[in-house]
C-alpha positions as CSV (number, residue, x, y, z in Angstrom):
1,M,115.6,103.8,132.4
2,A,112.2,105.5,134.1
3,Q,114.1,108.6,134.2
4,S,115.0,108.5,130.2
5,K,111.6,108.0,129.7
6,K,110.0,110.9,131.7
7,T,112.5,112.8,129.7
8,S,111.8,111.7,126.7
9,S,108.1,111.7,127.0
10,P,108.2,115.8,126.8
11,V,110.0,115.9,123.8
12,Q,107.9,113.4,122.0
13,A,104.5,115.4,122.9
14,A,106.2,118.4,122.0
15,R,106.9,116.7,118.6
16,R,103.4,115.1,117.6
17,F,101.8,119.0,119.5
18,R,104.2,120.4,116.4
19,T,103.3,117.7,113.6
20,T,99.7,118.8,114.7
21,V,99.7,122.1,114.5
22,V,102.1,122.1,110.9
23,F,98.9,119.9,109.3
24,V,96.3,121.6,111.1
25,A,97.7,125.3,109.5
26,L,98.4,123.8,106.4
27,A,95.0,122.1,105.8
28,A,93.4,125.2,106.9
29,I,95.5,127.8,104.1
30,L,94.9,125.5,101.2
31,L,91.2,125.5,102.2
32,V,91.3,129.4,102.7
33,F,93.6,129.4,99.0
34,L,90.8,127.2,97.5
35,V,88.2,129.7,98.5
36,L,89.7,132.6,97.1
37,N,90.7,131.3,94.1
38,I,87.0,130.3,93.6
39,C,85.9,133.6,94.8
40,I,88.4,135.9,93.1
41,G,88.6,136.9,89.5
42,S,87.0,139.4,86.4
43,I,83.7,137.9,87.6
44,S,83.6,137.8,91.5
45,V,81.5,135.7,93.3
46,P,80.0,136.4,96.4
47,L,81.1,133.9,99.6
48,E,76.9,133.5,100.4
49,D,76.3,132.2,96.6
50,L,79.7,129.6,96.9
51,S,78.1,126.7,98.2
52,S,75.0,127.4,95.9
53,I,77.0,127.4,93.1
54,L,79.6,124.0,94.4
55,F,76.0,122.2,95.7
56,G,72.6,123.8,93.9
57,G,72.7,121.5,91.1
58,A,70.3,122.7,87.8
59,S,68.3,125.4,89.4
60,V,71.4,127.3,90.3
61,E,72.8,127.0,87.1
62,N,69.9,129.2,85.6
63,D,69.5,131.6,88.4
64,L,73.4,132.2,88.3
65,S,74.2,131.3,85.1
66,V,77.2,133.2,84.6
67,A,78.7,132.8,87.9
68,Y,78.2,129.4,87.8
69,K,79.5,128.7,84.4
70,V,82.9,130.6,85.5
71,V,83.4,128.5,88.3
72,W,82.8,124.9,86.9
73,Q,84.1,125.4,83.6
74,I,87.1,127.6,84.3
75,R,87.9,128.0,87.8
76,L,87.7,124.9,89.6
77,P,89.2,122.7,86.6
78,R,92.2,125.1,86.8
79,I,92.2,124.8,90.9
80,I,91.9,121.6,90.9
81,A,95.0,121.2,88.6
82,A,96.9,123.5,90.3
83,T,96.6,121.6,93.9
84,V,97.2,118.3,92.0
85,L,100.3,119.3,90.1
86,G,101.7,121.3,92.5
87,G,101.7,118.5,95.2
88,A,103.2,116.3,92.1
89,L,106.1,118.7,92.0
90,A,107.0,119.2,95.5
91,L,107.1,115.2,96.0
92,S,108.6,115.3,92.9
93,G,111.4,117.7,94.2
94,F,111.5,115.6,97.8
95,L,112.4,112.5,95.7
96,L,115.0,114.1,94.0
97,Q,116.8,115.2,96.7
98,T,116.2,112.3,98.4
99,F,118.1,110.1,95.3
100,F,120.8,112.7,95.4
101,N,121.2,113.3,99.1
102,N,121.1,117.2,98.2
103,P,118.6,120.0,99.4
104,I,119.1,121.9,96.0
105,A,118.1,119.1,93.5
106,G,114.6,119.6,92.1
107,P,113.2,118.8,88.3
108,Y,113.7,122.6,87.5
109,I,117.3,122.7,88.6
110,L,118.6,119.8,86.7
111,G,116.9,120.6,83.5
112,I,114.5,117.1,83.7
113,S,111.7,119.9,83.5
114,S,113.1,121.3,80.2
115,G,113.6,118.2,79.1
116,A,109.8,116.9,79.0
117,K,109.1,120.5,77.7
118,L,111.1,120.2,74.6
119,V,109.5,116.5,73.8
120,V,106.0,117.9,74.4
121,A,106.4,120.6,72.3
122,I,108.3,118.4,69.7
123,V,105.0,115.9,69.6
124,M,102.1,119.1,70.0
125,I,103.7,121.2,67.1
126,M,103.6,117.7,64.6
127,G,100.5,116.3,66.1
128,T,98.6,119.9,65.4
129,G,100.5,120.0,62.2
130,H,98.9,116.9,60.6
131,G,95.7,117.6,61.8
132,L,96.0,115.0,65.1
133,V,93.9,115.9,68.4
134,L,96.7,114.7,71.6
135,G,95.0,113.2,74.2
136,S,96.2,113.6,77.8
137,W,98.4,110.3,77.7
138,A,100.1,111.7,74.7
139,L,101.2,114.7,76.4
140,I,102.4,112.7,79.6
141,I,103.7,109.9,77.5
142,A,105.8,112.2,75.8
143,A,106.9,114.6,78.9
144,F,107.8,111.3,80.6
145,I,110.4,110.2,77.4
146,G,112.1,113.8,77.7
147,A,112.1,113.7,81.5
148,M,113.9,110.3,81.6
149,L,116.2,111.7,78.5
150,S,117.0,114.7,80.9
151,M,117.6,112.6,83.7
152,A,119.7,109.9,81.5
153,F,122.3,112.8,81.3
154,V,122.1,114.2,84.7
155,L,122.7,110.2,85.5
156,A,125.8,110.2,83.7
157,I,127.2,113.4,84.2
158,S,126.6,112.6,88.1
159,H,128.7,109.0,87.8
160,R,131.5,111.2,86.1
161,V,131.6,113.7,88.5
162,R,131.2,113.6,92.2
163,S,130.7,117.3,92.9
164,M,127.2,118.5,93.5
165,G,128.4,121.6,92.1
166,I,129.0,120.7,89.0
167,L,126.3,118.5,88.6
168,I,123.6,121.6,89.4
169,V,125.3,123.8,86.3
170,A,124.9,120.9,84.2
171,G,121.6,120.3,84.5
172,V,121.1,124.3,84.5
173,M,123.0,124.3,80.9
174,V,120.7,121.5,79.7
175,G,117.6,123.2,81.2
176,Y,119.0,126.4,78.4
177,I,119.4,123.7,75.9
178,C,116.3,122.6,75.8
179,S,114.7,125.8,76.5
180,A,116.1,127.6,73.8
181,I,115.5,124.1,70.8
182,T,111.6,124.6,72.2
183,E,111.8,128.1,71.4
184,F,113.2,127.2,68.2
185,F,110.1,124.7,67.4
186,I,107.7,127.3,68.4
187,T,108.6,129.5,66.3
188,F,107.9,127.8,63.1
189,A,104.9,126.6,64.1
190,S,102.2,127.5,62.7
191,D,100.4,130.7,63.9
192,Q,97.3,129.4,65.4
193,H,99.1,127.4,67.8
194,I,101.9,129.9,68.8
195,A,100.0,131.6,71.2
196,N,98.8,128.9,73.1
197,L,102.4,127.0,73.1
198,H,103.9,130.0,74.4
199,D,101.6,130.2,77.0
200,W,102.2,126.8,78.3
201,S,105.9,126.9,77.5
202,V,106.5,129.6,80.1
203,G,103.9,127.4,82.5
204,S,100.5,128.1,82.9
205,F,97.9,126.5,84.8
206,S,94.5,127.9,82.4
207,G,93.1,126.3,80.0
208,I,92.7,123.0,81.3
209,G,89.5,121.3,81.1
210,W,88.0,118.3,83.2
211,N,89.0,115.5,81.3
212,D,92.5,117.2,81.4
213,V,91.8,116.9,85.2
214,T,90.5,113.6,85.3
215,V,93.5,111.6,84.1
216,M,96.0,113.7,86.0
217,V,94.4,113.2,89.3
218,A,94.3,109.6,88.2
219,V,98.5,109.8,87.5
220,V,99.6,111.8,90.5
221,L,97.4,109.9,92.9
222,A,98.6,106.6,91.9
223,A,102.4,107.9,91.6
224,S,101.8,109.6,95.2
225,A,100.0,106.7,96.4
226,L,103.6,104.7,95.7
227,T,105.6,107.4,96.8
228,F,104.2,107.2,99.7
229,G,104.3,103.1,100.4
230,L,108.1,103.7,99.9
231,A,108.6,106.2,102.8
232,K,109.8,103.7,105.2
233,P,112.8,102.6,102.4
234,I,113.3,106.4,102.0
235,G,113.8,106.7,105.6
236,A,116.4,104.3,105.7
237,Y,118.4,105.5,102.5
238,Q,118.2,109.0,104.3
239,L,120.6,107.5,106.9
240,G,123.0,105.8,104.0
241,E,123.0,103.0,101.5
242,S,124.9,100.7,103.6
243,Y,122.3,101.1,106.5
244,S,119.4,101.0,104.1
245,Q,120.8,97.8,102.7
246,S,121.2,96.3,106.1
247,M,117.2,96.8,106.3
248,G,116.6,94.8,103.6
249,V,116.3,97.6,100.8
250,N,117.3,96.3,97.8
251,V,119.3,99.7,96.8
252,K,119.8,99.1,93.0
253,V,115.7,98.3,92.5
254,F,114.8,101.6,95.1
255,R,116.8,104.2,93.6
256,V,115.3,103.0,90.1
257,L,111.9,103.7,91.5
258,L,112.9,107.0,93.0
259,I,114.2,107.9,89.1
260,L,110.7,106.5,87.6
261,L,108.4,108.0,90.3
262,S,110.2,111.9,90.4
263,S,110.5,111.8,86.3
264,L,106.4,110.7,86.2
265,L,105.6,113.4,88.5
266,A,107.2,116.3,86.8
267,A,106.1,114.8,83.5
268,T,102.6,115.4,84.6
269,V,103.2,118.5,85.6
270,T,105.2,119.7,82.4
271,A,102.8,118.0,80.2
272,Y,99.7,120.2,81.3
273,A,101.0,123.5,82.9
274,G,104.8,123.6,81.8
275,P,107.7,124.1,83.4
276,V,107.3,125.4,87.0
277,S,110.0,126.6,88.6
278,F,111.7,126.4,92.3
279,V,108.6,124.6,93.5
280,G,110.4,121.7,93.4
281,I,113.0,122.9,95.6
282,A,111.5,125.6,97.8
283,V,108.5,123.3,99.3
284,P,110.3,120.6,100.8
285,H,113.2,122.3,102.7
286,L,110.1,124.5,103.8
287,I,108.1,121.7,105.1
288,K,111.2,120.2,106.6
289,S,111.9,123.2,108.5
290,F,108.5,123.8,109.9
291,L,108.0,120.1,110.9
292,K,111.4,120.2,112.2
293,S,111.9,116.7,111.1
294,A,112.9,114.6,107.6
295,K,110.8,111.7,108.2
296,P,109.0,110.6,104.9
297,L,105.8,109.6,107.0
298,L,105.7,113.6,107.6
299,V,107.2,114.8,105.0
300,I,105.7,113.3,101.8
301,P,101.8,114.4,102.7
302,A,103.0,117.7,104.2
303,C,105.5,118.2,101.0
304,F,102.3,117.3,98.8
305,L,100.1,120.0,101.1
306,G,102.7,122.3,100.6
307,G,103.0,122.1,96.9
308,A,99.3,122.7,96.6
309,I,99.4,125.7,98.8
310,F,102.2,127.4,96.9
311,C,101.0,126.5,93.6
312,L,97.3,127.8,94.6
313,G,98.5,131.2,95.7
314,C,101.0,131.7,93.0
315,D,98.3,131.0,90.3
316,L,95.9,133.4,92.4
317,I,98.6,136.2,92.3
318,A,99.7,135.4,88.9
319,R,95.9,135.8,87.1
320,T,95.0,138.9,89.3
321,I,97.6,140.8,90.1
322,F,97.8,142.8,86.8
323,A,94.4,141.7,85.3
324,P,93.1,141.0,82.9
325,T,97.1,140.2,81.9
326,E,98.2,136.9,83.0
327,L,101.6,136.2,84.2
328,S,103.3,133.0,83.5
329,I,103.0,130.8,86.8
330,S,107.1,130.4,87.0
331,A,107.5,134.2,87.1
332,V,105.6,134.1,90.4
333,T,107.1,131.0,92.0
334,A,111.0,132.3,90.8
335,V,109.6,135.5,93.1
336,F,108.8,133.7,96.2
337,G,110.6,130.1,95.4
338,A,114.4,131.4,94.6
339,P,114.7,133.5,98.1
340,V,114.1,130.3,100.0
341,V,116.7,128.3,97.9
342,I,119.1,131.3,97.9
343,A,119.1,131.2,101.7
344,L,119.2,127.2,101.7
345,M,122.6,127.5,100.0
346,L,123.7,130.2,102.3
347,K,122.7,128.0,105.2
348,R,124.9,125.0,103.4
349,R,127.8,127.6,102.9
350,Q,128.2,129.0,106.9
351,G,127.8,125.4,108.0
352,R,131.2,123.7,105.7
353,D,132.6,127.3,106.9
């Protein structure tokens, strides 16, 4: 017994050290990307002026009026949105991968983001056509309805077929159909709204204001807190339904919670930024690889940090690499996220062989 304690102690110490290093590295990278996103752009903000702009108050607004307005009115809302929505997307992917017990499941691949996009586009076009101003809550509710409709279709397919490959193909087809219908509606929207709708439909963090930030932060943080509260049931569920039932987990209620939380997180992202690809698949896989662990108590907060970093970095590239022309966020996330998914599929293939 004493011998087993001696041998396990170095292993546990190594795991704790790895975990600490990963979280410290994630926090440091997040801080670096936050600073870079504030300072870099069409109007550069000197690093030495950053603290004055952020904490200097009204006197600084007069001295550095242009930089102050750019940071507070444009960049900070966009940065917070990319941070919060990136974390939400990564958590949504983690919950879907847990639900389907497959690392390739994600809100974009399964068509959930596309379903949310379709309903939001219809509501936006109908609302603006009748002179209505839609608030943040209306967009989130519309996106949630679309996400749940797509999820219902995916679940119906999953009950009929046991092959995850067929389920993924069905989700991709749902995504294409929803995207095609969305483009059809956007084509017949009024000219003054087509540009904004098009930018949103391909994925973008631009145009987000402080009112939007307040609502999205409230929704995402509440859903993330509930997800973290489910860490222990998720850990039991990862070991199988029978084991989780033996641990006192109500599997039916638990699965419903996973669906609702993953759909709400994905819907919030789509309501504000449109569909953002591959983040929900790539980030959870990378985080598990870095941590060498699938423990939800570690993976959930790390996924949120990883998703925030991923989206902040991709958004920085999207708005600066071909400035003043801005790329869609999904174009950049696909470039970096798709290779991770391909590597994951090849690894699973080699494991089966």
